[in-house]
N, C-alpha and C positions, 0 to 999 in steps of 0.2 A: 793329063791324057783323057781320062774319063771324068765325069763330074758327079759329085754327090749331090743329090737333090734333097729331098726331104729325108731321106733316110739318114741316111745315115745318120743315120742314125742310127742307127743303130744303131745305128748303129748300130749301136749300138747296138740291138740288140741284137739262135742257131738251132738250130734244131739239133744240135748235137745231142749227146746223151744227157738226160735230165730226169729223175724220178722216184720210184717207190722204195727201193732199197738198194744198197750198194752191190749186192750180188747180181741184181738184174741189169746192171750197167748204168743205172740212173744216179744222179748226184744228190737229189733231194726229193721229198714227197711232193705230190700234187698240191699246189697252192702254197707251198713253202718257197720263200724267196731265196735266190742265190745271186751271187755277184756276176755281172756281165761287163767285161771291160772291152771297149772298142778302140782299136788303134787305126785311125783313118790315114792311110799312107800314100805318098807320092814318091815313086822311084826316081832316083837321081842319076844323071849321066847315062851310061849304057847298062845300068843295073836292070836285071830281069827277075821274075819270080823264081827262076832257077837259083839265083844267088840268094834269095830269101830262104829257099828250101835248105840250102847248105847250113845257114846259121840256125834255122829251126831245128835241125838235127841236134846241134849242140845244146840248144835251149831245152829240148825235150829230154835229153839225157840228163841234164842238170836237174830238171824238175823231178824226174824219176828218182834220181839219187837222193833228193831231199824229201821224198815221200809226199809230194803235193798231189792232191786230187784235182785234176784239171782236164777239161776237154778243150781243145783248140780247133777253131774253124776259120774259114776264109770266105769272104764275100766279094764277088766281082759283079759289076753292074751289067744289066741287060736292058730293061726298060725303066729308065729312071727320070725321064722328063728333062726339063731345062736344068742344067747343072748350076749349083750355087757354091760348090767347093771343088777344087781340082784335086783328084785323087786317082789312084790306080786300083787299090784294093783295100779291104778292111780286114784286119786280123781281130778275131773275137776270142776272148778267153772266158770260159765258164768255170766258176769255182764256188764251192760253199764259202761263205764269208770268212770262216775261220782259216781256210786255206789261203784265201786272198790276203788276209793280214799277215799270216805267218810267212807266206811266200814272198811278199814284197819286202818284209823286214829282212829276210834272209838274202834275198836278191841284192838289195841295196848295200848290205854289209859284206857281201862276198866279192872277192877280186874276180873270180871266174864269172859271176853274174854281171859285174860291171864291164868286163871285157866283151861279153856277149852283147850287152846293151850298146856299147860303143861301136861294135861292128855293124849292128843294125843301123845306127845313126849315120854311118859312113855311106850307106847306099840308098837311104830314103829319109824323108821328112814326114813326121806323123803328128797329128793332134790326137788327144786321148780323152776318153770319157768312161766313167764307170757308174753303174746303177744296179738296182735289183730287178730281176725278171722272175715272174711267177708262172710256172707251167700250169695251164688250165686243162689241157687235153693232150694225150699222146698215144701213139701206137708202138708196139714192140719193135717194129722195123726201124724206128728212129735210132736205136742203139747199135745198128749194124750197117745202115745205109750211109756211105760216106760221100755220096754225091746227090744233091737235091736242088730244089728251087725254093726260094724264100720270097715272101711278100712282107713289106713293112708299111704300116699305116699309122701316122701320128695323129693323135686326137686330144681334145680338151673337153672337160665336162661343160655342158651347157649351164647357164646361170640357173640356180635353183635346184639343180640335180645334186643330191648328196652322194658322198663316196659310197655309203651303204647301198643306195639305190643302184648305183653303177655296178657294184660288185654283184648284187642280186641279178641284174640284167645279164651280166657275163655268165654267171653260173647257169641261169635258165637257158641261155642260148646253147651253152656247152651240153647240158643235159638233153636238149632236144635234138642235137645234131651229131653227137659223138658216134652213134652207130652207123650213120649214113655218110658222113663227110669223107671226101677223098684226101683231106689233109692228114699229114703224119703227126703234126705237132702244132700246138697253139699256145703262146704265152703272152703275157702282158708285162711290159717293162716300164720302169720309172727311173729317170736319170738322177744321180746323186751329185757327183763331182765331175768337173770338166765341162758341164753343160750350162753356159751362161744364158740368162734370159734373152730370148730371141734367136738363140743359136739353132734351135730346132722348132719345127712348126706344131708344137703341142706339149701337153703336160705328160702324156704317156703314149706308148705305141703298142700296136698289135704285131706280133711276129708269128707268121704262119708258114709252115714248111710242107712242101709237097714232094713226093718221090721223084717226079719228073714233070716235064711240060704237059704230058698227056693227062696226068692227074690234075694239074692246074687248069687245063682246058676243060676238063669235065666239070670242075667246080664252077667255072665261068659259064659253061653251057647251062647248068642248073640255075645259076643266077639270072641268066638272060631269058631262058625258055621254059623254066619250071617255077616261075614266080619266086625264086629265091631273093630277088631284089626287094621284095616287100619287107622282109625282116631287116635287111640292110637300111632301107629307107626309113623304117621306124626308128632304128638306132640313130640315124643322122638327124631325124626330125625331133626326137624327144630326149636323147641322152647326151650326144657328143657332137662336136664339130670336128671333122677330120680332113686332113690335107689330101688324102687319096693314096692308094697303094703304089709302091715302086716294086719292081721285080728284079731279083738278083740270083746269080749262080751261087751255090753254097757247097763248100768242100770241107769235110772234116780232115784235119791234118794230124790230130793226136787224140787218142782216147785215154782216159785215166788208167 
């Protein structure tokens, strides 16, 4: 139905809750990696997202019963360019790595978990990827805002640019813009499993969340009319080659 372009990557990678301490609604500290699993799915037959919602209710109940720390969200395409993969939506699971391992072990050995998995597979076909994503910047609203806009941009380091230099550049940009940005959340993700060479247009991706289209438009206006493009161009010229942003609707369907 819709096509996945560079993102999906996302996928991979949400702006869902991710952060300082568990009482605040975040899953990890700033800069600490957590697992991000992306399920890139095509609905089959007459199945709809309403059918997915019904199975999600069972999955979420199972996750709670097994004490898993997980935030789940859903991406649907808006402005994604020429499609390279046919899909309807992307289900995204955010978990500390300990929860990811324990959760999958329990899920695969549980009859109830396998029944849920089987019912998903009856109504859709999915490809799956998992990796680490590192929150760089966030605002408190990200822990309560269940509907937002996400951009994803895949990039690769330029030849001669070290990982340390890239990290330093990201931190410097964060420190200079954290107080003025209209973004709610910014993270950098690296795929681990399920991402074969050439499957995605880069080594890592930037995931940026905005509260709504107005916040996104304000950021773009600054980029176009207040010389924000200079910083972006410096990044493209000196640090990384990037495929370009795609824009998606983002909905949180479960908080931990």
